[in-house]
C-alpha positions in Angstrom: -1.5 3.3 -20.0 -4.3 3.7 -22.2 -6.7 1.3 -20.2 -6.0 3.5 -17.0 -7.2 6.5 -19.0 -10.4 5.0 -20.1 -11.5 2.0 -17.6 -9.6 3.5 -14.6 -10.5 7.0 -15.4 -11.9 8.0 -12.1 -8.9 7.2 -10.1 -6.2 8.3 -12.8 -8.0 11.8 -12.9 -7.6 12.1 -9.2 -4.1 10.9 -9.7 -3.3 13.3 -12.0 -4.7 16.3 -9.9 -2.6 15.1 -6.9 0.5 14.8 -9.4 0.0 18.5 -10.6 -0.3 19.5 -6.8 3.1 17.7 -6.0 4.9 19.0 -9.2 8.0 20.2 -7.4 8.7 16.7 -5.9 10.8 13.9 -7.5 9.0 11.8 -10.1 10.2 8.7 -12.1 8.5 6.4 -14.5 8.1 2.9 -12.9 7.0 0.3 -15.2 4.6 2.7 -17.0 3.4 4.4 -14.2 4.3 7.9 -12.8 6.1 7.4 -9.4 6.3 10.6 -7.1 8.3 10.6 -3.9 6.8 13.0 -1.8 7.0 14.3 2.0 3.8 12.9 3.2 4.0 10.0 5.5 1.9 7.7 3.5 1.8 5.9 0.1 -1.2 5.8 -2.2 -1.8 4.6 -5.8 -4.3 6.4 -7.8 -4.6 4.9 -11.5 -1.4 5.5 -13.4 0.1 7.6 -10.6 1.8 6.1 -7.5 2.9 8.3 -4.5 5.4 7.1 -2.3 6.8 8.8 1.0 10.5 10.1 0.6 11.0 8.7 4.3 9.0 5.2 4.9 8.1 5.8 8.7 6.0 2.9 9.3 8.7 0.2 9.1 11.6 -0.1 11.6 14.5 -0.6 9.2 16.8 -1.7 12.1 14.0 -4.2 13.4 13.4 -5.6 9.9 17.1 -5.7 8.8 16.4 -3.6 5.4 17.7 -0.2 4.5 15.2 2.6 4.0 16.0 2.5 0.3 15.1 -1.1 0.1 11.7 -0.6 1.9 10.9 2.4 -0.2 11.7 0.2 -3.5 9.3 -2.5 -2.1 6.7 0.0 -1.2 6.8 1.3 -4.8 6.4 -2.3 -6.0 3.3 -2.9 -3.6 1.9 0.6 -4.7 2.3 -0.3 -8.3 0.2 -3.6 -7.5 -2.7 -1.2 -6.7 -2.2 0.2 -10.1 -2.8 -3.4 -11.4 -5.9 -3.5 -9.1 -7.1 -0.3 -10.8 -6.8 -1.8 -14.3 -8.8 -5.0 -13.1 -11.4 -3.1 -10.9 -11.7 -0.1 -13.0 -14.6 2.3 -11.5 -14.9 -0.2 -8.9 -11.6 0.4 -7.3 -12.5 3.3 -5.3 -15.3 1.3 -3.7 -13.6 -2.1 -3.2 -10.1 -0.9 -2.2 -9.7 2.8 -2.1 -12.4 4.2 0.1 -12.3 1.3 2.7 -8.4 1.7 2.9 -8.7 5.3 3.7 -11.3 4.8 6.3 -9.4 2.1 8.0 -6.2 4.2 8.1 -8.0 6.9 9.7 -10.1 4.8 12.2 -8.0 1.8 12.9 -6.6 1.2 16.6 -3.1 2.6 17.0 -1.5 -0.7 17.8 -3.4 -2.2 14.6 -1.2 -2.6 11.7 -2.5 -0.8 8.5 -1.7 -4.4 6.8 -4.3 -6.3 8.9 -7.3 -5.0 6.8 -8.7 -7.0 4.2 -7.4 -4.7 1.2 -3.9 -5.2 2.4 -4.1 -8.6 4.1 -5.2 -10.3 0.9 -1.7 -9.1 -0.4 -3.4 -8.7 -3.7 -1.1 -5.3 -4.4 2.0 -7.2 -3.2 1.3 -10.2 -5.5 0.3 -8.3 -8.6 3.4 -5.8 -8.1 5.8 -8.6 -7.8 4.5 -10.7 -10.6 4.1 -7.6 -12.9 7.7 -6.2 -12.0 9.6 -9.4 -11.0 10.6 -7.3 -8.1 10.3 -7.9 -4.3 7.4 -6.0 -2.5 6.3 -5.6 1.1 4.9 -9.1 1.4 8.5 -10.5 1.4 9.5 -7.9 4.7 6.4 -9.1 6.6 7.5 -12.8 6.0 11.0 -12.3 6.7 10.4 -10.2 9.7 7.9 -12.6 11.2 10.8 -15.2 11.4 12.6 -12.8 13.7 9.9 -12.3 16.1 9.4 -14.6 19.2 6.4 -16.8 19.7 4.9 -14.6 22.2 5.3 -11.6 20.0 3.6 -13.6 17.0 0.7 -14.9 19.5 0.2 -11.0 20.4 0.0 -10.1 16.6 -2.2 -12.8 15.7 -4.7 -12.1 18.7 -4.5 -8.3 18.5 -4.3 -7.6 14.9 -6.2 -10.4 13.3 -8.9 -10.8 15.6 -9.4 -7.6 17.6 -8.4 -5.1 14.9 -10.3 -6.8 12.2 -13.4 -7.9 13.5 -13.9 -4.9 16.3 -12.9 -2.2 13.9 -14.7 -3.7 11.0 -17.8 -3.9 12.9 -17.4 -0.4 14.3 -17.6 0.6 10.5 -20.3 -1.3 9.8 
């Protein structure tokens, strides 16, 4: 925790301000990070503070065969993984992960998955979250759900998300 208030001070201060503005929401401690469950449609990790949507809307729990609660738990592990990234990257976290992720979310094509962008596709956050907590993250949902898709759906996903979304949108951003 001390490292987040020194090496990761920039994102931790922003996270603390966001935490203070969400003081009426539900809060818990999650492996040393402060987890806030808020009524916004996105999750975010800022230093020692992670923010999880009360209702995870970007995954269809019926399609993926997971309850909303399990998907929320896995998203918490994923966001915690970003906390570990923050510890590793320190003041570079915003430049390497934070700012590009926000721009991607705002500019990506509507049919393109948020998780196809480099900051999520590399699965750093999932990997770090799973290793540090011993719990399952979003990566397992992606893997299991992929087994349920038809070959045609997988081909469309690979073509549209990996090629069109990554190359076209990234070139647009550049």
